DRENPA-849833 format. One record per residue (C-alpha): chain; residue number from 0; x, y, z; residue in one letter. Coordinates in nm, 2 decimals. Example, Ala and Ser with C-alpha at 12.3 -4.5 7.8 and 13.67 -1.06 7.14 Angstrom:
<nodes>
{node A; 0; {1.23; -0.45; 0.78}; A}
{node A; 1; {1.37; -0.11; 0.71}; S}
</nodes>
This chain:
<nodes>
{node A; 0; {1.22; 8.65; 0.39}; M}
{node A; 1; {1.33; 8.94; 0.61}; T}
{node A; 2; {1.35; 8.93; 0.99}; N}
{node A; 3; {1.08; 9.11; 1.19}; P}
{node A; 4; {1.19; 9.46; 1.32}; P}
{node A; 5; {1.46; 9.43; 1.60}; N}
{node A; 6; {1.48; 9.05; 1.56}; E}
{node A; 7; {1.82; 8.95; 1.43}; E}
{node A; 8; {1.96; 8.61; 1.34}; P}
{node A; 9; {2.22; 8.43; 1.55}; L}
{node A; 10; {2.56; 8.55; 1.44}; G}
{node A; 11; {2.41; 8.85; 1.27}; G}
{node A; 12; {2.65; 8.88; 0.98}; G}
{node A; 13; {2.90; 9.15; 0.89}; A}
{node A; 14; {2.65; 9.42; 0.82}; M}
{node A; 15; {2.47; 9.39; 1.15}; L}
{node A; 16; {2.80; 9.38; 1.34}; E}
{node A; 17; {2.92; 9.68; 1.15}; A}
{node A; 18; {2.61; 9.87; 1.25}; S}
{node A; 19; {2.67; 9.79; 1.62}; R}
{node A; 20; {3.03; 9.90; 1.59}; R}
{node A; 21; {2.92; 10.23; 1.44}; E}
{node A; 22; {2.70; 10.28; 1.74}; K}
{node A; 23; {2.99; 10.19; 1.97}; L}
{node A; 24; {3.20; 10.46; 1.80}; Q}
{node A; 25; {2.91; 10.71; 1.84}; R}
{node A; 26; {2.90; 10.64; 2.21}; L}
{node A; 27; {3.27; 10.72; 2.24}; I}
{node A; 28; {3.21; 11.04; 2.04}; E}
{node A; 29; {2.93; 11.14; 2.29}; L}
{node A; 30; {3.17; 11.09; 2.57}; G}
{node A; 31; {3.00; 10.78; 2.70}; V}
{node A; 32; {3.20; 10.48; 2.81}; D}
{node A; 33; {3.04; 10.19; 2.61}; P}
{node A; 34; {3.15; 9.94; 2.87}; W}
{node A; 35; {2.99; 10.12; 3.17}; G}
{node A; 36; {3.09; 10.10; 3.52}; G}
{node A; 37; {2.97; 10.09; 3.88}; R}
{node A; 38; {2.59; 10.15; 3.90}; F}
{node A; 39; {2.48; 10.18; 4.26}; D}
{node A; 40; {2.14; 10.20; 4.40}; G}
{node A; 41; {1.94; 10.01; 4.14}; H}
{node A; 42; {1.68; 9.76; 4.26}; A}
{node A; 43; {1.61; 9.42; 4.11}; P}
{node A; 44; {1.32; 9.44; 3.86}; I}
{node A; 45; {1.12; 9.19; 4.06}; G}
{node A; 46; {1.13; 9.43; 4.36}; Q}
{node A; 47; {1.04; 9.73; 4.13}; I}
{node A; 48; {0.74; 9.54; 4.00}; R}
{node A; 49; {0.63; 9.47; 4.36}; A}
{node A; 50; {0.60; 9.84; 4.41}; R}
{node A; 51; {0.31; 9.87; 4.17}; E}
{node A; 52; {0.08; 9.92; 4.47}; G}
{node A; 53; {0.25; 10.25; 4.55}; K}
{node A; 54; {0.12; 10.41; 4.23}; I}
{node A; 55; {-0.15; 10.67; 4.32}; V}
{node A; 56; {-0.42; 10.77; 4.06}; V}
{node A; 57; {-0.58; 11.11; 4.10}; E}
{node A; 58; {-0.87; 11.23; 3.88}; P}
{node A; 59; {-0.80; 11.56; 3.71}; V}
{node A; 60; {-1.08; 11.82; 3.71}; G}
{node A; 61; {-1.43; 11.72; 3.63}; D}
{node A; 62; {-1.45; 11.36; 3.53}; C}
{node A; 63; {-1.72; 11.46; 3.29}; A}
{node A; 64; {-1.47; 11.65; 3.08}; T}
{node A; 65; {-1.30; 11.32; 2.98}; G}
{node A; 66; {-0.96; 11.42; 3.10}; Q}
{node A; 67; {-0.72; 11.13; 3.18}; S}
{node A; 68; {-0.65; 11.07; 3.55}; P}
{node A; 69; {-0.31; 11.18; 3.68}; E}
{node A; 70; {-0.06; 10.92; 3.82}; Q}
{node A; 71; {0.21; 10.95; 4.07}; H}
{node A; 72; {0.44; 10.66; 4.13}; G}
{node A; 73; {0.77; 10.59; 4.32}; P}
{node A; 74; {1.10; 10.69; 4.17}; T}
{node A; 75; {1.30; 10.38; 4.08}; V}
{node A; 76; {1.64; 10.29; 3.94}; R}
{node A; 77; {1.66; 9.98; 3.72}; A}
{node A; 78; {1.93; 9.80; 3.52}; A}
{node A; 79; {1.90; 9.52; 3.27}; G}
{node A; 80; {1.94; 9.39; 2.92}; R}
{node A; 81; {1.73; 9.52; 2.63}; I}
{node A; 82; {1.52; 9.23; 2.50}; V}
{node A; 83; {1.26; 9.42; 2.30}; L}
{node A; 84; {1.27; 9.76; 2.13}; Q}
{node A; 85; {0.99; 9.95; 1.96}; R}
{node A; 86; {1.04; 10.30; 1.81}; R}
{node A; 87; {0.75; 10.54; 1.73}; K}
{node A; 88; {0.88; 10.88; 1.62}; G}
{node A; 89; {1.01; 11.06; 1.93}; K}
{node A; 90; {0.91; 10.77; 2.16}; L}
{node A; 91; {1.09; 10.45; 2.23}; I}
{node A; 92; {0.95; 10.16; 2.42}; F}
{node A; 93; {1.21; 9.91; 2.56}; L}
{node A; 94; {1.17; 9.59; 2.76}; D}
{node A; 95; {1.47; 9.53; 2.99}; I}
{node A; 96; {1.53; 9.21; 3.18}; R}
{node A; 97; {1.74; 9.11; 3.48}; D}
{node A; 98; {1.75; 8.78; 3.67}; W}
{node A; 99; {1.44; 8.87; 3.87}; T}
{node A; 100; {1.20; 8.98; 3.59}; G}
{node A; 101; {1.12; 9.21; 3.30}; Q}
{node A; 102; {0.97; 9.55; 3.27}; I}
{node A; 103; {0.89; 9.81; 3.01}; Q}
{node A; 104; {1.07; 10.14; 2.98}; I}
{node A; 105; {0.92; 10.45; 2.82}; F}
{node A; 106; {1.17; 10.68; 2.66}; V}
{node A; 107; {1.04; 11.02; 2.54}; G}
{node A; 108; {1.26; 11.28; 2.39}; K}
{node A; 109; {1.10; 11.56; 2.59}; S}
{node A; 110; {1.15; 11.36; 2.91}; Q}
{node A; 111; {1.51; 11.25; 2.87}; V}
{node A; 112; {1.64; 11.56; 2.69}; G}
{node A; 113; {1.86; 11.58; 2.38}; N}
{node A; 114; {2.15; 11.41; 2.54}; D}
{node A; 115; {1.94; 11.12; 2.66}; G}
{node A; 116; {1.77; 11.09; 2.32}; W}
{node A; 117; {2.11; 11.08; 2.15}; E}
{node A; 118; {2.21; 10.81; 2.38}; L}
{node A; 119; {1.90; 10.61; 2.31}; A}
{node A; 120; {1.98; 10.62; 1.94}; Q}
{node A; 121; {2.28; 10.40; 2.02}; C}
{node A; 122; {2.07; 10.12; 2.18}; F}
{node A; 123; {2.06; 9.77; 2.03}; D}
{node A; 124; {1.89; 9.45; 2.14}; L}
{node A; 125; {2.12; 9.29; 2.39}; G}
{node A; 126; {2.27; 9.61; 2.53}; D}
{node A; 127; {2.28; 9.66; 2.91}; L}
{node A; 128; {2.13; 9.99; 3.02}; V}
{node A; 129; {2.03; 10.16; 3.33}; G}
{node A; 130; {1.73; 10.40; 3.39}; V}
{node A; 131; {1.61; 10.64; 3.65}; D}
{node A; 132; {1.24; 10.72; 3.63}; G}
{node A; 133; {0.89; 10.71; 3.77}; E}
{node A; 134; {0.70; 10.38; 3.80}; L}
{node A; 135; {0.35; 10.42; 3.65}; K}
{node A; 136; {0.11; 10.25; 3.41}; R}
{node A; 137; {0.05; 10.32; 3.05}; T}
{node A; 138; {-0.29; 10.39; 2.90}; K}
{node A; 139; {-0.32; 10.01; 2.83}; T}
{node A; 140; {-0.24; 9.94; 3.20}; G}
{node A; 141; {0.12; 9.80; 3.14}; E}
{node A; 142; {0.35; 9.86; 3.43}; L}
{node A; 143; {0.63; 10.09; 3.30}; T}
{node A; 144; {0.92; 10.30; 3.41}; V}
{node A; 145; {0.89; 10.65; 3.26}; F}
{node A; 146; {1.25; 10.73; 3.20}; A}
{node A; 147; {1.40; 11.06; 3.32}; E}
{node A; 148; {1.76; 10.97; 3.28}; K}
{node A; 149; {1.94; 10.69; 3.09}; L}
{node A; 150; {2.27; 10.52; 3.16}; H}
{node A; 151; {2.47; 10.30; 2.92}; F}
{node A; 152; {2.63; 10.00; 3.10}; L}
{node A; 153; {2.76; 9.76; 2.82}; A}
{node A; 154; {2.75; 9.73; 2.44}; K}
{node A; 155; {2.65; 9.40; 2.28}; S}
{node A; 156; {2.85; 9.37; 1.96}; L}
{node A; 157; {2.69; 9.04; 1.86}; E}
{node A; 158; {2.32; 9.04; 1.76}; P}
{node A; 159; {2.10; 8.81; 1.97}; P}
{node A; 160; {1.93; 8.51; 1.81}; P}
{node A; 161; {1.61; 8.57; 1.61}; A}
{node A; 162; {1.30; 8.53; 1.82}; K}
{node A; 163; {1.15; 8.25; 1.61}; H}
{node A; 164; {1.47; 8.09; 1.46}; K}
{node A; 165; {1.72; 8.12; 1.75}; G}
{node A; 166; {1.85; 7.87; 1.99}; L}
{node A; 167; {1.67; 7.55; 1.90}; R}
{node A; 168; {1.96; 7.32; 1.87}; D}
{node A; 169; {2.03; 7.16; 2.21}; P}
{node A; 170; {2.40; 7.14; 2.16}; E}
{node A; 171; {2.42; 7.51; 2.05}; L}
{node A; 172; {2.22; 7.60; 2.36}; R}
{node A; 173; {2.46; 7.41; 2.58}; Q}
{node A; 174; {2.77; 7.54; 2.41}; R}
{node A; 175; {2.64; 7.90; 2.42}; M}
{node A; 176; {2.48; 7.88; 2.76}; R}
{node A; 177; {2.51; 8.25; 2.81}; Y}
{node A; 178; {2.26; 8.30; 2.52}; L}
{node A; 179; {2.05; 8.01; 2.64}; D}
{node A; 180; {2.01; 8.18; 2.98}; L}
{node A; 181; {1.91; 8.51; 2.82}; I}
{node A; 182; {1.68; 8.39; 2.54}; H}
{node A; 183; {1.54; 8.04; 2.62}; T}
{node A; 184; {1.23; 8.05; 2.83}; E}
{node A; 185; {1.28; 7.88; 3.17}; G}
{node A; 186; {1.66; 7.84; 3.13}; A}
{node A; 187; {1.75; 8.10; 3.38}; L}
{node A; 188; {1.48; 8.00; 3.62}; E}
{node A; 189; {1.60; 7.64; 3.61}; R}
{node A; 190; {1.96; 7.75; 3.69}; A}
{node A; 191; {1.84; 7.96; 3.98}; L}
{node A; 192; {1.62; 7.67; 4.10}; A}
{node A; 193; {1.93; 7.45; 4.11}; R}
{node A; 194; {2.10; 7.70; 4.34}; T}
{node A; 195; {1.80; 7.70; 4.57}; K}
{node A; 196; {1.80; 7.32; 4.58}; I}
{node A; 197; {2.17; 7.30; 4.67}; V}
{node A; 198; {2.14; 7.57; 4.93}; Q}
{node A; 199; {1.84; 7.39; 5.08}; S}
{node A; 200; {2.04; 7.06; 5.10}; I}
{node A; 201; {2.31; 7.23; 5.29}; R}
{node A; 202; {2.06; 7.40; 5.52}; A}
{node A; 203; {1.88; 7.07; 5.59}; T}
{node A; 204; {2.21; 6.89; 5.67}; L}
{node A; 205; {2.32; 7.17; 5.90}; A}
{node A; 206; {1.99; 7.15; 6.08}; G}
{node A; 207; {2.05; 6.78; 6.14}; Q}
{node A; 208; {2.39; 6.85; 6.29}; G}
{node A; 209; {2.61; 6.76; 5.99}; F}
{node A; 210; {2.93; 6.94; 5.91}; V}
{node A; 211; {3.06; 7.00; 5.56}; E}
{node A; 212; {3.41; 6.91; 5.46}; V}
{node A; 213; {3.63; 6.92; 5.15}; E}
{node A; 214; {3.81; 6.60; 5.05}; G}
{node A; 215; {4.08; 6.57; 4.79}; P}
{node A; 216; {3.99; 6.56; 4.43}; T}
{node A; 217; {4.32; 6.40; 4.33}; L}
{node A; 218; {4.35; 6.04; 4.46}; H}
{node A; 219; {4.64; 5.81; 4.46}; A}
{node A; 220; {4.40; 5.52; 4.44}; I}
{node A; 221; {4.06; 5.55; 4.27}; A}
{node A; 222; {3.82; 5.39; 4.51}; G}
{node A; 223; {3.47; 5.40; 4.66}; G}
{node A; 224; {3.29; 5.29; 4.34}; A}
{node A; 225; {3.33; 5.07; 4.03}; A}
{node A; 226; {3.41; 5.32; 3.76}; A}
{node A; 227; {3.69; 5.40; 3.52}; R}
{node A; 228; {3.87; 5.71; 3.64}; P}
{node A; 229; {4.04; 6.00; 3.45}; F}
{node A; 230; {4.42; 5.97; 3.49}; V}
{node A; 231; {4.66; 6.26; 3.53}; T}
{node A; 232; {5.03; 6.29; 3.62}; H}
{node A; 233; {5.20; 6.48; 3.90}; H}
{node A; 234; {5.54; 6.59; 3.78}; N}
{node A; 235; {5.71; 6.68; 4.11}; A}
{node A; 236; {5.64; 6.33; 4.26}; L}
{node A; 237; {5.64; 6.16; 3.92}; D}
{node A; 238; {5.33; 5.96; 4.00}; I}
{node A; 239; {4.99; 5.90; 3.83}; D}
{node A; 240; {4.69; 6.04; 4.01}; L}
{node A; 241; {4.32; 5.99; 3.95}; Y}
{node A; 242; {4.03; 6.24; 3.95}; L}
{node A; 243; {3.80; 6.11; 4.22}; R}
{node A; 244; {3.52; 5.88; 4.12}; I}
{node A; 245; {3.35; 5.89; 4.47}; A}
{node A; 246; {3.37; 6.07; 4.80}; L}
{node A; 247; {3.32; 5.78; 5.03}; E}
{node A; 248; {3.64; 5.65; 5.16}; L}
{node A; 249; {3.78; 5.98; 5.28}; H}
{node A; 250; {3.46; 6.07; 5.45}; L}
{node A; 251; {3.46; 5.74; 5.64}; K}
{node A; 252; {3.81; 5.81; 5.76}; R}
{node A; 253; {3.66; 6.12; 5.92}; L}
{node A; 254; {3.40; 5.91; 6.09}; L}
{node A; 255; {3.69; 5.71; 6.24}; V}
{node A; 256; {3.85; 6.04; 6.35}; G}
{node A; 257; {3.54; 6.14; 6.54}; G}
{node A; 258; {3.34; 6.37; 6.30}; I}
{node A; 259; {3.02; 6.19; 6.36}; E}
{node A; 260; {2.79; 6.36; 6.11}; R}
{node A; 261; {2.99; 6.46; 5.80}; V}
{node A; 262; {2.91; 6.53; 5.43}; Y}
{node A; 263; {3.07; 6.66; 5.12}; E}
{node A; 264; {2.89; 6.81; 4.82}; L}
{node A; 265; {3.12; 6.83; 4.53}; G}
{node A; 266; {3.23; 6.72; 4.18}; R}
{node A; 267; {3.32; 6.36; 4.09}; V}
{node A; 268; {3.46; 6.24; 3.76}; Y}
{node A; 269; {3.40; 5.91; 3.58}; R}
{node A; 270; {3.56; 5.83; 3.24}; N}
{node A; 271; {3.24; 5.70; 3.09}; E}
{node A; 272; {2.98; 5.77; 2.82}; G}
{node A; 273; {2.75; 6.07; 2.78}; I}
{node A; 274; {2.38; 6.03; 2.77}; S}
{node A; 275; {2.06; 6.22; 2.88}; P}
{node A; 276; {2.13; 6.08; 3.23}; R}
{node A; 277; {2.51; 6.08; 3.24}; H}
{node A; 278; {2.78; 6.34; 3.23}; N}
{node A; 279; {3.15; 6.25; 3.29}; P}
{node A; 280; {3.17; 6.53; 3.54}; E}
{node A; 281; {2.88; 6.55; 3.79}; F}
{node A; 282; {2.79; 6.66; 4.14}; T}
{node A; 283; {2.74; 6.43; 4.43}; M}
{node A; 284; {2.63; 6.46; 4.79}; L}
{node A; 285; {2.77; 6.20; 5.03}; E}
{node A; 286; {2.67; 6.21; 5.39}; A}
{node A; 287; {2.76; 5.98; 5.68}; Y}
{node A; 288; {2.60; 5.95; 6.03}; Q}
{node A; 289; {2.76; 5.77; 6.31}; A}
{node A; 290; {2.53; 5.53; 6.50}; Y}
{node A; 291; {2.27; 5.53; 6.22}; G}
{node A; 292; {2.19; 5.28; 5.95}; D}
{node A; 293; {2.02; 5.27; 5.61}; Y}
{node A; 294; {1.68; 5.33; 5.76}; R}
{node A; 295; {1.82; 5.65; 5.92}; T}
{node A; 296; {1.93; 5.75; 5.57}; M}
{node A; 297; {1.58; 5.69; 5.43}; M}
{node A; 298; {1.44; 5.94; 5.68}; D}
{node A; 299; {1.72; 6.19; 5.59}; L}
{node A; 300; {1.66; 6.14; 5.22}; T}
{node A; 301; {1.29; 6.22; 5.25}; E}
{node A; 302; {1.36; 6.53; 5.44}; K}
{node A; 303; {1.63; 6.65; 5.20}; I}
{node A; 304; {1.39; 6.61; 4.90}; L}
{node A; 305; {1.09; 6.76; 5.07}; A}
{node A; 306; {1.29; 7.06; 5.19}; D}
{node A; 307; {1.45; 7.12; 4.85}; A}
{node A; 308; {1.11; 7.12; 4.68}; I}
{node A; 309; {0.97; 7.37; 4.93}; R}
{node A; 310; {1.28; 7.59; 4.87}; A}
{node A; 311; {1.19; 7.62; 4.51}; T}
{node A; 312; {0.84; 7.74; 4.60}; G}
{node A; 313; {0.67; 7.44; 4.46}; E}
{node A; 314; {0.42; 7.19; 4.61}; S}
{node A; 315; {0.53; 6.83; 4.69}; L}
{node A; 316; {0.34; 6.71; 4.38}; V}
{node A; 317; {0.55; 6.80; 4.08}; L}
{node A; 318; {0.50; 6.75; 3.71}; P}
{node A; 319; {0.73; 6.51; 3.52}; W}
{node A; 320; {0.66; 6.51; 3.15}; G}
{node A; 321; {0.30; 6.44; 3.11}; E}
{node A; 322; {0.26; 6.28; 3.46}; T}
{node A; 323; {0.28; 6.39; 3.82}; Q}
{node A; 324; {0.51; 6.26; 4.10}; I}
{node A; 325; {0.41; 6.29; 4.46}; D}
{node A; 326; {0.71; 6.35; 4.68}; F}
{node A; 327; {0.51; 6.36; 5.01}; T}
{node A; 328; {0.69; 6.15; 5.27}; P}
{node A; 329; {0.70; 5.87; 5.36}; P}
{node A; 330; {0.81; 5.72; 5.03}; F}
{node A; 331; {0.71; 5.36; 4.93}; E}
{node A; 332; {0.96; 5.09; 5.05}; R}
{node A; 333; {0.99; 4.77; 4.86}; K}
{node A; 334; {1.25; 4.49; 4.87}; T}
{node A; 335; {1.48; 4.42; 4.57}; Y}
{node A; 336; {1.35; 4.06; 4.55}; N}
{node A; 337; {0.98; 4.14; 4.55}; E}
{node A; 338; {1.03; 4.40; 4.28}; L}
{node A; 339; {1.23; 4.16; 4.08}; F}
{node A; 340; {0.96; 3.90; 4.09}; E}
{node A; 341; {0.69; 4.16; 4.01}; Q}
{node A; 342; {0.85; 4.32; 3.71}; H}
{node A; 343; {1.10; 4.06; 3.58}; A}
{node A; 344; {0.85; 3.78; 3.59}; G}
{node A; 345; {1.07; 3.52; 3.76}; A}
{node A; 346; {1.16; 3.43; 4.11}; S}
{node A; 347; {1.50; 3.58; 4.21}; P}
{node A; 348; {1.58; 3.25; 4.38}; D}
{node A; 349; {1.53; 3.05; 4.05}; D}
{node A; 350; {1.88; 3.06; 3.91}; E}
{node A; 351; {1.80; 2.88; 3.58}; P}
{node A; 352; {1.51; 3.12; 3.52}; A}
{node A; 353; {1.72; 3.42; 3.60}; V}
{node A; 354; {2.00; 3.31; 3.37}; R}
{node A; 355; {1.75; 3.24; 3.09}; A}
{node A; 356; {1.62; 3.60; 3.13}; L}
{node A; 357; {1.97; 3.73; 3.11}; G}
{node A; 358; {2.04; 3.53; 2.79}; D}
{node A; 359; {1.71; 3.65; 2.64}; E}
{node A; 360; {1.81; 4.01; 2.72}; L}
{node A; 361; {2.15; 3.96; 2.54}; G}
{node A; 362; {2.37; 3.96; 2.85}; F}
{node A; 363; {2.67; 3.73; 2.89}; V}
{node A; 364; {2.57; 3.50; 3.17}; T}
{node A; 365; {2.82; 3.22; 3.15}; R}
{node A; 366; {3.08; 3.24; 3.42}; G}
{node A; 367; {2.91; 3.53; 3.60}; K}
{node A; 368; {2.80; 3.51; 3.96}; H}
{node A; 369; {2.42; 3.47; 3.96}; I}
{node A; 370; {2.38; 3.79; 4.16}; D}
{node A; 371; {2.56; 3.99; 3.88}; V}
{node A; 372; {2.32; 3.83; 3.63}; V}
{node A; 373; {2.03; 3.91; 3.85}; K}
{node A; 374; {2.13; 4.27; 3.88}; N}
{node A; 375; {2.18; 4.30; 3.50}; D}
{node A; 376; {1.82; 4.18; 3.46}; V}
{node A; 377; {1.70; 4.41; 3.74}; F}
{node A; 378; {1.85; 4.71; 3.56}; E}
{node A; 379; {1.70; 4.61; 3.23}; A}
{node A; 380; {1.35; 4.50; 3.34}; K}
{node A; 381; {1.27; 4.65; 3.67}; V}
{node A; 382; {1.42; 5.00; 3.71}; E}
{node A; 383; {1.23; 5.16; 3.42}; S}
{node A; 384; {0.90; 5.04; 3.58}; A}
{node A; 385; {0.97; 5.22; 3.91}; L}
{node A; 386; {0.78; 5.55; 3.89}; T}
{node A; 387; {0.83; 5.61; 4.26}; G}
{node A; 388; {0.95; 5.77; 4.46}; P}
{node A; 389; {1.03; 5.42; 4.60}; V}
{node A; 390; {1.31; 5.29; 4.82}; F}
{node A; 391; {1.44; 4.96; 4.67}; V}
{node A; 392; {1.58; 4.78; 4.98}; C}
{node A; 393; {1.80; 4.48; 5.06}; D}
{node A; 394; {2.03; 4.42; 4.76}; Y}
{node A; 395; {2.22; 4.10; 4.70}; P}
{node A; 396; {2.52; 4.12; 4.93}; A}
{node A; 397; {2.77; 4.00; 4.67}; S}
{node A; 398; {2.74; 4.32; 4.47}; I}
{node A; 399; {2.77; 4.55; 4.77}; C}
{node A; 400; {3.13; 4.53; 4.90}; P}
{node A; 401; {3.11; 4.83; 5.13}; L}
{node A; 402; {2.78; 4.74; 5.29}; T}
{node A; 403; {2.69; 4.57; 5.62}; K}
{node A; 404; {2.51; 4.24; 5.59}; R}
{node A; 405; {2.16; 4.20; 5.72}; K}
{node A; 406; {2.14; 4.04; 6.06}; A}
{node A; 407; {2.06; 3.67; 6.02}; G}
{node A; 408; {2.10; 3.67; 5.64}; D}
{node A; 409; {2.46; 3.73; 5.51}; P}
{node A; 410; {2.34; 3.71; 5.15}; N}
{node A; 411; {2.14; 4.04; 5.19}; V}
{node A; 412; {2.30; 4.38; 5.22}; A}
{node A; 413; {2.14; 4.66; 5.41}; E}
{node A; 414; {2.13; 4.89; 5.11}; R}
{node A; 415; {1.87; 5.10; 4.94}; F}
{node A; 416; {1.85; 5.29; 4.61}; E}
{node A; 417; {1.58; 5.56; 4.57}; L}
{node A; 418; {1.41; 5.54; 4.23}; F}
{node A; 419; {1.20; 5.82; 4.07}; V}
{node A; 420; {1.07; 5.80; 3.72}; A}
{node A; 421; {1.29; 5.50; 3.64}; G}
{node A; 422; {1.61; 5.68; 3.76}; M}
{node A; 423; {1.83; 5.61; 4.05}; E}
{node A; 424; {1.85; 5.93; 4.25}; V}
{node A; 425; {2.01; 5.82; 4.58}; A}
{node A; 426; {2.20; 5.52; 4.71}; N}
{node A; 427; {2.26; 5.44; 5.08}; A}
{node A; 428; {2.41; 5.17; 5.30}; Y}
{node A; 429; {2.44; 5.06; 5.65}; T}
{node A; 430; {2.82; 5.10; 5.63}; E}
{node A; 431; {3.04; 4.80; 5.67}; L}
{node A; 432; {3.28; 4.86; 5.96}; N}
{node A; 433; {3.43; 4.52; 6.01}; D}
{node A; 434; {3.79; 4.56; 5.88}; P}
{node A; 435; {3.86; 4.19; 5.83}; D}
{node A; 436; {3.54; 4.13; 5.63}; L}
{node A; 437; {3.60; 4.45; 5.43}; Q}
{node A; 438; {3.95; 4.33; 5.33}; E}
{node A; 439; {3.81; 3.99; 5.23}; A}
{node A; 440; {3.55; 4.15; 5.02}; L}
{node A; 441; {3.80; 4.38; 4.86}; F}
{node A; 442; {4.02; 4.08; 4.77}; N}
{node A; 443; {3.73; 3.90; 4.62}; R}
{node A; 444; {3.63; 4.21; 4.42}; Q}
{node A; 445; {3.99; 4.27; 4.29}; L}
{node A; 446; {4.03; 3.91; 4.18}; D}
{node A; 447; {4.05; 3.90; 3.80}; G}
{node A; 448; {4.01; 4.27; 3.74}; L}
{node A; 449; {4.22; 4.44; 3.47}; A}
{node A; 450; {4.51; 4.65; 3.60}; A}
{node A; 451; {4.35; 4.97; 3.47}; E}
{node A; 452; {4.02; 4.91; 3.65}; D}
{node A; 453; {3.94; 5.17; 3.91}; S}
{node A; 454; {3.92; 4.91; 4.19}; M}
{node A; 455; {4.23; 4.71; 4.08}; A}
{node A; 456; {4.43; 4.85; 4.38}; R}
{node A; 457; {4.33; 4.81; 4.74}; M}
{node A; 458; {4.32; 5.12; 4.96}; D}
{node A; 459; {4.52; 4.98; 5.25}; R}
{node A; 460; {4.51; 5.30; 5.44}; D}
{node A; 461; {4.14; 5.29; 5.45}; F}
{node A; 462; {4.15; 4.93; 5.59}; L}
{node A; 463; {4.40; 5.06; 5.85}; R}
{node A; 464; {4.16; 5.33; 5.95}; A}
{node A; 465; {3.88; 5.07; 5.99}; L}
{node A; 466; {4.11; 4.87; 6.22}; R}
{node A; 467; {4.12; 5.17; 6.45}; H}
{node A; 468; {3.74; 5.14; 6.49}; G}
{node A; 469; {3.47; 5.31; 6.28}; M}
{node A; 470; {3.14; 5.36; 6.45}; P}
{node A; 471; {2.83; 5.18; 6.31}; P}
{node A; 472; {2.69; 5.43; 6.06}; A}
{node A; 473; {2.45; 5.50; 5.78}; G}
{node A; 474; {2.58; 5.65; 5.46}; G}
{node A; 475; {2.40; 5.83; 5.17}; L}
{node A; 476; {2.49; 5.94; 4.82}; G}
{node A; 477; {2.26; 6.16; 4.61}; V}
{node A; 478; {2.32; 6.25; 4.25}; G}
{node A; 479; {2.25; 6.63; 4.25}; I}
{node A; 480; {2.21; 6.67; 3.87}; D}
{node A; 481; {1.95; 6.39; 3.85}; R}
{node A; 482; {1.77; 6.53; 4.15}; L}
{node A; 483; {1.76; 6.88; 3.99}; V}
{node A; 484; {1.63; 6.72; 3.67}; M}
{node A; 485; {1.34; 6.57; 3.85}; L}
{node A; 486; {1.25; 6.88; 4.06}; L}
{node A; 487; {1.26; 7.11; 3.76}; T}
{node A; 488; {1.09; 6.88; 3.51}; N}
{node A; 489; {1.40; 6.88; 3.28}; S}
{node A; 490; {1.42; 6.60; 3.02}; P}
{node A; 491; {1.80; 6.56; 3.02}; T}
{node A; 492; {2.08; 6.60; 3.27}; I}
{node A; 493; {2.24; 6.84; 3.02}; R}
{node A; 494; {1.97; 7.10; 3.08}; E}
{node A; 495; {2.06; 7.13; 3.45}; V}
{node A; 496; {2.44; 7.13; 3.42}; I}
{node A; 497; {2.54; 7.47; 3.31}; L}
{node A; 498; {2.84; 7.36; 3.11}; F}
{node A; 499; {2.81; 6.99; 3.02}; P}
{node A; 500; {3.10; 6.81; 2.84}; L}
{node A; 501; {3.08; 6.87; 2.46}; L}
{node A; 502; {3.30; 6.78; 2.17}; R}
{node A; 503; {3.55; 7.06; 2.08}; P}
{node A; 504; {3.40; 7.32; 1.85}; E}
{node A; 505; {3.52; 7.30; 1.49}; A}
{node A; 506; {3.77; 7.57; 1.41}; E}
</nodes>
């Protein structure tokens, strides 16, 4: 079975590459640099298409004669990648695409002259070209640039994937993201949507008076979360260091120092498994507001999400798979205990029933604190049922070592997690600022941990900072990759991370 005209398989084979190299050599013989250069004055294709209304149609002579009307359109300059090519004698129709859109180019030998026509014979799918011409419509009404001059900007030596057999393997798409962005419908739009979402988050926080900082990515002590870190070694000091697993403890030091609204949006690293919802390297937002609490962070979270959705040009009701999710604030607020009883089918205060559920689900329950067992059950039975968006509030205090206790009930922590479509998207606390209680909780958490565990060393400088006085505060963490997943209706986190971690390619 042969490939359709101008549709070539991924990799292309020696013959196809040889043909492209012959055209490369022909360009050189024509005195054309096959790798192009500066190309000033071109407009994004999206802007060119928006000038369609500038086309003027004038009837020629007596309409009764049947003559075609004459068109006059604006002169435009475009640049893009050839994604479609059709040849008809002394005419060539190209479709070129940039990151704003796609447009047809009409190349006629009489219009571009002999030199231009010779140049056009060297065109292949995937080449980058420029064009000067008049914007008009064809007889079929298609918006087209009628070329007057052609420019060669870069040769593609590898054929693109075949239209119908190309980038179907998810791992191949992630490994060759450059081809995925060119040829997979929606891939480029998704990447650009992520950029708009991140820009919106920064704008929202700036509008609320937050300042952005950059904390260290190499930590002497891996703290702020319970996760296994990546370990590296600093030769000059002869010490082991850890790629950060969280942003929290350094940002809280800045609260102590008087930066009252502070955030960081950056990469964190956890030496854990890979799944549709996890990548060992991911992007986190952490924000801290002096004199706030976890309710303050609920309001901020709602604003961040609503603003981000609007920034992508979408409504607050978004598709997720075959369902719809309404992100209109305010979001539902439910307590941990009421959701546990509703979805796990047992009272959270009934320890024998909770342990029985844990045993039934295959968890090791003997010797574990009841709140740890309860949380294992919550993650297994409750989280998947939370379509949301819903703030799950008031977690067991024993599993929240950095969180302030609820007034009048030391067994409950002022913490929420935001769940959407069964996924945790955000996590927030009323921050614990009592240095003595914080030290006691750290000691309790460290008791019995293996030496290689991320929390096996206490960050004593952080405790020292707390003893200098940290204002009461609310703190928020948002997983940016999961948020982008939800807002772009992407089924896996690997679709929204441009370069997810992959096994090394076979030699």
